[in-house]
N, C-alpha and C positions, 0 to 999 in steps of 0.2 A: 325542732328546729328545720330551717328551711332547708330544702332539698335543690343543689347546684348539678346541673349537668356537665361533664365534663370527658376529656379523654384519659384514661386511665392503660399504662403498661404494666402487665404481670410478665416478672422476672423471675422464673425457676426453671431449676434442670429437670425437677422429676414432673414427669408428661401430665398422671393423671392429677398432680396436685394443682399444676397449671393450668388443667383444663376447667377442674372445680373451682378454681377462683374465678377464671374468665367468664363461666357459667353464669357464677353468682353476682360478678360486675354487672355484666351485661343484663340481667333480671330487673337489677335495681334502676336501671333507665340509661344507662354511661356506656358511652363508646369503649371498646378493648382492642389492644393489640397485645400481643407476646413476642417474649425474647425467650430462649432456653438457656441464655449464657450472660455474663457482665459484659464482654465484648460486645456481642449483638446489641444488648441493652444500651451501651455507650454511642453504638451508631446510630440508632435511633432517636436518640434524646437530642442527638446532634443536628436532624433534621428539621426539629421544633415542633410545634404543635401538643405536646406531651403536657397535662396539667396534673398528674401525680403519679408516682411509682410504687407498686407493691413488690417488695424485693426480697428476696429469698437471702438469709446469709451464709447457707453452707452449700457453695457449688464448686466445681472443679475449675481448674483455672484462674479466672478472676472472681473471686469470692465477692460478696455484698460488701464487707468492710471495703473492698478496694474500689468499688461501686460508687460508693458515698464519700471517699475520697477525691475520687475523679469528678463528681458533680459539684462538690464544694470548693473545689480548684479552677470549675469554668464559671465565669461570670455570666454566662448565659445559662447553666443549669443551676446554680446555686440555689436559686430561688423556687425550684420543682419540690413541694415536696413529697417524700418518701415514707412509705410505711414498711418496716421490715417484717417477716415471717418467720416465725418460730415456733417448737416447740417449748414446753414447759420446762424441759430441764436444760434449755439453753439460755436460761434468763441472764447469765453471767454476758453471753455475746449481744442480749438484747440493750443492756445497760451500755456497753462498749459502741453498739450500734448509735444509740441517741446520742452517747459523748461526740460523735462523728458528725452528727447533723441530723439523723433520722427522724421524723415528727411524731412517730407512735410505732406500736407494734399490734402484732394479732396472731394468735396461736394459728398452727394449721389445721386446728379442729376447732373453727371460729363457728361463731353465730351469726346468722343471717343479719339482725336487728343489731350486731356490735358493727357489722361490717360497715351499716349503711351509716351509722354515728361516726365513725373514725371517717369515712371518706367526706361527709359532709363537711365536718369538722375540718378537715385538711384541705379541701376545695376552697372554703368559707375563709381560710386563712390566707389561701394563697390570691386568693380574690382581692382582698383586702392589701396585701403586698402590692398587687400590680396597680391597683388605685393610686397607693402611694408612691409609687416609682413612677406613675405616668403624672401625678401632681408635681410629685420636684422635677422632673424633665419640663413640665409647662412653664415651672418657677424660673428654670434654667434659660428659657426660651424668651420669658418675659424680660428677665436681666440682660441676658443680651441685646433684646431690642432696645433697650434703655441705653446700654452703650452706645448702639448705632446713632441714638438720638443726640447724645451727648457729642459724639464725634462730628455732628452735622451732615451725616453722610447719608442719609434716610429719606426712603419715600414712604409713608405712612400705609399706601396702599401696598406695600410690599415687605411690612414687618411681619406678616404670617402669624398674625394672632387670632385669626377669624374665631379658631375654634375653641381657644382660651375665651373670648369674649363672649361665647355663647354657654359658658357656665352659668350657675343658677347659684352659686357661692362667692366667699368674699374674693377668691383669685379671679373668678370671672369679673365681678365689678372693678377691681384693681385694673383689670388689664381693659375694661372697657374705658374708665377715668385716664387711663395711661395714655390710649390710643385717640381718645379726644384733644388731650391737649398735645402731643406728638402733631395730630394733624394740625393746631391751631399755629405750632411754633411752624411747621413747615409753611403753611399759607403766609405769614408774616416773612417767610423768609424768601419768598417766591416775588410777593410784592416788592420786597427792599429789593432782590434783583432785576427785577421790570423797571423798576425805579432808574436805579444805575444806568441799565440799560439805554433807556430813553434820553439818559444824560447824555452817557457817552455817543450815543448814536445821534443825537441832534447836534451835539458839537461837531464832529467829524462829519456829516453832513454840510453844516454851514460853512467849515474850512474847506471842504470840496468845493461848494460851490462859491464861492469866494475865488479859490484860484481856476477851476475850469470855466467859472462865467467868462472868464478875459479871453476865451480861446474863440467865441464867435467873434468880438472886436478884433482881434489880432487877425484872424483871418479875412475879415473885409479889408485889412489895412495892408497886407500881403497881397491880395488879389486887386487891388486896384490898379496896380499897372499891367493886367491882363496876364501873369504867370500861369503857366501851365499845370494844373492839380498834380498830376503825377511826379512832376519836377518837385514841386513843394513837398509833397507826403513823404518823398523821398529821403528830402535832408532832413525834416522832422524826425521822423522815426529813425532814420540812421544816426542823426545825434543824440535820440531819445535813447537808442540801443547802445549807443559808446556810454552815455550815462551811467545806464544801469548795469553794464558790465564794470564799471570802476566801482559802485558801490559794493556790487558782489566782491571784487577782490577785497576790498577794503575789509569789509564786514565779514567775509568767507564763506558767505550764504550763497550757494550756487544752485541753478535751477538742475531738477533729475534728467536723468540721460538715459533713461530706459525709452524702449520704442512707444509704450502706451503715452507715456508724458509727452513724448516730443511731438505726437499726433495730435495730442492735447494742446499743447502750447500751439500748432500749427491752425488747427482749427478755431480758438479764440483767438488767437492773434488776428485772422483774417476778418472773423465778424467783428469783433470788439475792436480791432487797431486798423486795419488799410483801409477794411470798405466805408466805415461811418467818417474817418477823415477825408478819402478823397471826395466823398459825397458833401462833406464839409465846405471844403475848399472850393469845391466845384460850385455850389449855389454862393457862396459868399459873396461873390460878386455882384448876384443879381436880387438877393433878400437881405432887406435889413437886420443887423446884429440882432435888435431888439426881438424881430422875429423869429430868428432861428431859435434866441434863449427859449423864448415862449413855446416853441414847437420840442424842445429839449424836455418838457414837461411831461409829453405822453409817454414816455419811457414807464414810469409806475402803471398807468393805464395797463399797455400792454404785458408787462409782467405778471399784473394780477390777472389778467382774462386768460392770458395762456397757461399760466399756474395753475389756476382754475380747473380748467380742460382737461391738463393731465395729470390732475390728482397732487400737487406739489403742495397745493394751498386748499383747506376747505373753504368754503364760500361763506361771506360773509358779508352782510348786508350794510352795515356801518361802513366797513372799509369800502365796498365797492360803490358807496354814495359818496365818501371823501373820494375816490380817485374819479370817479364821474366829473366832481367840481374840477379837478386840475384839467379833465379833456374841455369842459368848457369854457374853462379860461383861454385856451388855445383857439376855440372855437370865436370867441369874442374879436379878438384881435385878426382875425379873417373874415368877418362880417361886411357885406357893401357898405361904404361910406365909412369903415375902421380908418382908411388911408393907411394902413399897416403894411400892405403886400409891398409898397415902393415902386420901382418898375419894371420888375422883372415879372410880375402877373401869378396868376395863380398854378401855375406848370411847374414852376421853381417852387413855390410854396409845398406842393404836393411831392416834388423831389427832397424836399428840406423833412418830410415827415418820414424817408427811409432812415433818418440818423438815429431818430430812438427805436425804430424798428431794429436795426441792430442792435443797439446798446441792451434792449429787451431781450431778446434775442441771447443774447452774449451772458446777461445775468442768469438765465435758465439753464444755458449749459455751464456755467461755472457750480450751479446747486445742483445739477442733475448729475455730473462726472467729477466726483471729488477726487484729488490726486492720492499717491500714496504718504504724502508727508510733507511736502515743501513748505518751508515758512513764506511769509508773505515776500519777501526780498527776491527769493531765490526764483519765485512763480513769476513775479512780476519782470524779470528777467527774460525768463523762456519765453514770456508772452510777446515783450517787445521787441528782442531779438528775431523772434520768428515772424512778426509782422514786417520788420524792417528786409529782412530775407524775403518775402513774399514780393514787397513793391519793387525790389531791386530789378530785375530781368524785366519786369513789366513797364518801367521807367527807360531801360538803356535799348530794348527792342523797341520800342514805340518812338525812341528819338526826341524824347521830351526832358532828358538830361540837363540840370541848369549847372553849369561850369562852377566851379571853386570862385573863381574872381567876381562873377556875378553875382554869387551868393554873399562873399564877403562886403563886394562895393554897394548892394543892394540891401536887403531885408537879413542879412545874416544872423544880427541880434533877433528879430523877431521867429527867426527859425527855432536859434536854441532857446529862446523864452519859452514856445509852444514844447520845443521837446521836455524841457526840466519842466514844464508845469504838467505835462502828460505822465511824465514818470512819477512824478509825485503823488499824481491823485490816482495813480493806479494803486499804490502802495497803500494810502490811506484809503481806498474804497473796499479793498481785500480785509482789512480790520474792520470797516463799517459793516460787511458783510459777516464777518465773524461776532460781530457784536450783536447785531440787532436781527438777522437774518436777512434774506435774498429781496422779500418783497419790501419791507421799511428801507432796505439799502438803495432801492430802487427809485425811492423817492429824491436822491440827488439830483434827479433832472429839475424837481421844484426849485431845488436852492439853487441848482446852476442858473434856472430862468431868473432868480432874483439877483444872483449877482451879474447876471449878463446884461440884464436890464441897468444895472447901476455903472456897469462899466462901458456900455454904449453910448450912456449920457456924458458919462466923464470924458471917454475920450474919443468919440464920434459924433457929439452934440445931437444926438439925434431926440426927439421930442417926446414928453410923456401926455398922452393923451386920454382923454377919459375913457376911452375902450379899454386901453391897457391899464387904467387904474380898476376899471371893473373887473379885468382878468386878473390881478393882482390879488383881490379881494377873492376871489374864487379859489387862487390856490393858497391862501393862508387857512380857510376854510376845511379845504380839501388835508390838507398837511394835518391838520388837529383832528379828523377824524380817523386818520390811518396810523394808528400806536407800532411801537416796535415789537418784534417776535423776541420771545423769551422761552425756554425749555417749557413745555407745558401748554404753550397757547396753540391756535387750530392751523400751525405752517408744520409741517411734518417736518421734523429735522432729518438734516442730511447726514447720513453715516459717513466716515471717515475712519482712515486707520490711527489705530491709538487715540480715539476718540479725540480726534483733532476735528477743529472745525475746515472745512474746504478752503485751502490756502489760493483761492481763485480771484481776481478782481477783474474790475473794467479798467481798460489802458486808457481811455479817454471819456470820461465821464465827467 
């Protein structure tokens, strides 16, 4: 018979007999511990690590029968084999002990060969029981993993079946097949989600581009009479704030009011609302709307480069090439001989580059500073109101306020339209960021460029030149190479409370 090394607990109130048993077991190559009574024995068994018990029946206080009953009543102890120690005249007690769950018996005048046989047999049975229990436990884990797959809430890397898959038996083969099939299902599901994300993201970008593409043309129309940019932005942001407050009241979705959230609204409102609108209206009189629209495409390039530098996005050559094509499209309309600069010159075009820079920085701030859980409308309201509050004192104290009557009699319709478009665009962009990720959503600049070109031709009768056609070709190629982000792509997910996507967006893209 194969011998198995184990840890044996000898329980006997009689010291000489306990010592005799201890020495005999130790000489057979096993580890031994002693207990002088039943209470001490149970306390040691509760600590774990015991493979077998040699148990005296007749003991003062708690006898061997009571120890056996306590062991069998405890799920952690019931599978530990116990061999009772008795004299020949105590055979009735031996029978009772075996009925209570004892594995075997030894007489106090035992033979070493018989002791070895009893120990090996008991340890072998325990080893087989332990293997069976572990097998059943692994079957339960495999069944639990299958329920996860059925519920569609799983990741093959987190099923925790690696140890089972390493088995060389039927259960191991079943586990390997199961994990392989689960991985295929998971990959198909991820591809489907990515496709849906692409469709949703693409639709939102086209919609945003069509809406916000109006802004450069409207800005140029408004600034044709030489209005001060501060006064214009005051009214556009003020009206936008009124619109969003009304939407919040109607929907019951309000911005957060904690100090951290208010500071976040102020920062994003300044960088993504006040500054880009001021710059946009400032340059509108001197730069053609078509060129402004082309410059907005640089936002994606800025977001990608900065995101890669700060670790928000993993470097990706294909995406870099796509975004570089977007940059090339802007450079094409700025080349000598393209006649795209209009009468403003290169300084005004360089100033126009601040607009996508502001929008790019805003997008990164949105991704890096997720709020505590506002929805899109509540967050949009907070940002717009913050933008309006920032421009208000600047306009009043600079003496550039445009009276209400002048607004109504002049371009009030344009102010209101810009405000409405800004509000709608911000909410839509928040949804786009949630759907596709910050980098893909930054391509709204491309969509805005396309929309802006179309609107500039329709509203301002600006001409489509060969240079602009070449630039549009670069834009289309760039968009084709920059795909949307889903969970598991190389864009680092932004954590948010309650597993929500950051409800921040761009108020003016």
